[in-house]
N, C-alpha and C positions, 0 to 999 in steps of 0.2 A: 585692531589685531584679529587675525583669523585663527580660529581654533578648531581642531577636529576632535570629536568625541566618538568613542566606539563602545557599544554595549553588546557583549556576547551573551546571549540568553540560552535558555533550555531548548526552545523550539525555533528561534530566529535570532539573527544578529543585525544590529542597526548602527548606522553612523549618522552623525549630525555635524554640519559645518556652521560655525557661529562667526559672524563678522561684527566686531565691536559690540558683543553681547547679544546680538539678535540671531536667532536660528534662521538660516537662509536655505538650507538644503538638508534633506534627510531621506534615507532609503535603506532597504535591506541590503546586506552584504553576505556572501556565502563563504568566501575563502580569504586567506591572507593575501594571495596574489591579486584578487579583485580589489581589496582594500588598498593595496599599494598603488594600483593604477588610479584609484580615486584620489589618493593623496597627491600623486604626481600632478593630477589635473587641478586640484584645489590649491595646492601649495600653502598649507597652513604653517603658521609660525610655531605653534605648539600642538601637542596631541595628548590625549588621555585614553587609556584602554582599561575596560572593566569586564570581568567575566564571572559567571556563576557555574560554569561547566568545565573549564580547562584553564591551565596556567596562561597568563597573559604574555609570557616572555617572548614566545615566537612572534606574536603580533607586534609587540613593542620593538623588537629587534629589527623587523622589516621596516617598520615606520621610521625608525631612526635613520635609515638610509636616505630618506627624502625630506624629513622634517628637520630644519636647522636648529630649532630650539629644544625645549624639553619634551620628552615623551614619558609621561608619568604612568606607571602601572598602579592602578588603584587597589590598595589593600586595606580593607576596613579596619584591621587591628592596628595599623601603623601609619597610614597616610594622614597628615595633618588636615583638619577639617575646619570650616567656618562655624560649625555648631558643636555642642557638647554631645558625645556619644555615651549614654548611660546604660547601654546594653551590657548584660552581665557577662556574656561570652563573646566579645568582639571578634575573636578568631574564627567563630563559627557563623558569624553574621553574613548574610548574602549581600554582595556588593550592590545589587540593584535596589534592595530595601534601603540601604543607607544613602545611596545617591538620590533616591526619590525623596527621602527626608530632607536632604540638603536643598533640593529643588523646591520643596514645599515651603521650607523656611525662607527661601529667597523670594518666592512669589507672594507669601502672606506674612510680612514682617510683623512681629509682636502679636501674633494670633495663634491660638490653638488650632491644630489641623489634624484631621484624620485622613490618612492616605489609604485608598482602596485600589490595589493593583491586581486586576483580575485577568489572569492568563493561565499558564500551565498550573499555577497554584493561585488561590485567592488569599492575598496577603493584606492584612489590615494593620496599620502602624500609626502610632500617635507621636506627634511632635508638639511639645509644650512651648507656647509663646515664641516660636521661631528660633529657639536657642537650645533646646534639649530634645534628643531623640531617646524615647524610652523603650521602644519595642512594640510588640503587638501580638498578632496571631497569624498562623499559616494553616490553610486547609486545602484539600484537593480542589483543583479547578474543574470546570464543567466536563471537559473531555476525559479527564482522569476518572471522574465519577461514572461516566458512561462505560469507560474501559473496565473499571473495577467490577461493575455488576456483571459484565460479560465474562471476564476472565475468571472470577472466583465463584461462579455458579455453573451448573451443568447446562441449563436450557435458556437462560436469558440472552436475547440477541444483542448485538452491538448496535447502538443507536447513534446516529450522527447528529450534529447540531442542525437546527432548522435553517433552511436557506434564507428565509425571511426572518431576521432577528427581531423585527418589530411586531411580528404576528403574535396574537394572544396564545398562551399555552393553557389549554383547558385544565381546570383544577382536578377534575375527575377523569381519569383515563378510561376510555370505553373498551380498550383492549390492552394487551401486554405492552406493546410499544408506546401507547399513549400513557400508560401508567408509569413507565420508566421515564418518559419525558417530563411528566408532571413531578415525579419524585425528585429528579435531578434538577430541573430548571426552576420550578416553583420552590422547591426546597432550598436551593442555593440563594434565591432572592430573599426568601423569608429569613434565612440565616444572616445575610448581610444587613438587611434592614434591622434585624434584632441587634446586631453589633452597633449599628449607627445609633439606635435608640439608647443602648446602654452607655455609650460614650457621651451622648448628649445629656443624659441624666446627670453625669458627673461633671460635664463641662458645657454649660448651657450656650456659650458663645462659640462653640466648635464649628469650624468650617470643614467641608468634606471635598477632597480631590479624588477624582476617579481616573485611573489610567489602566493600561494593559489591553491586550488583544480582544478581550470580550467586553470592553467598555460599552460598545454600542448596544449590546444585549441588556446590560444592567441599567444603563442610564435612565431610560424611561420608566423603570420599575422601582427605583429607589425613592425613599421619602425625603422631602425637604429639598433645599437648594443644593445642587451638586455642581462643582466645577470640573469639567471634563478636560484633562490636559494629557493627551496621548504621549507627548514627548517629555514627561516629567523626569525620567531617569537621565535622559540626555542633558536636560537643563541642569540637573544636579551635578552631573559630571563636569559640565562647563564651569560651574561655580567652584567646584573642588580644585580644578586645574588653575583657575584664576587666583584662588587663595594661595596656592603653592608657588605660582610664578611670581606673584607680587611680593611674597615673603622673601 
């Protein structure tokens, strides 16, 4: 069975095409019209649309023109899930966080998992034993931190991410730009490593999954064994759709 998953994010939107449970194609998508052309080419049986920035109705309506089966709009508060959602306010929960939790539960059955989704925001979420999503934390991402220092001060310049994400970031900045880089980049790494340490102290057998646009920056700087799964949200959306179609 061929399934199309669509994740509309803050800075980018992506689609994934799954064939019998295996992700065969993924890429960025800019508009509803572009997605429609992709769906016409791929001819999926079913589709799911998720968004953290805008209602999914327009995207789902267009997809329904070319998708013969179900086009599911993923709503964290009401869509049936293959895991338990223990979040206190599901109506305010980001669809990407919950989809990532479903993906983590599918990939690591019966295992405690910490999800680190590092992009526009740095999201840290805990899934207990592959069956319960409890929530976690949300903090500004790297670019938001650079932007905040520039926007809310009079003289600090706007610093861009380094071109070489693997290059060391000096701990001590020898000038203002270097000090900002150290504060934002080294500070964020220390913050995330501290979260990992705190969760592992409570859950010694915890596994860590890293996803998001800045995963390549964080991965070599984090402690312990880290599973890097860039398409975690798409994998979770696939499992949510399968769960609903099979029901």
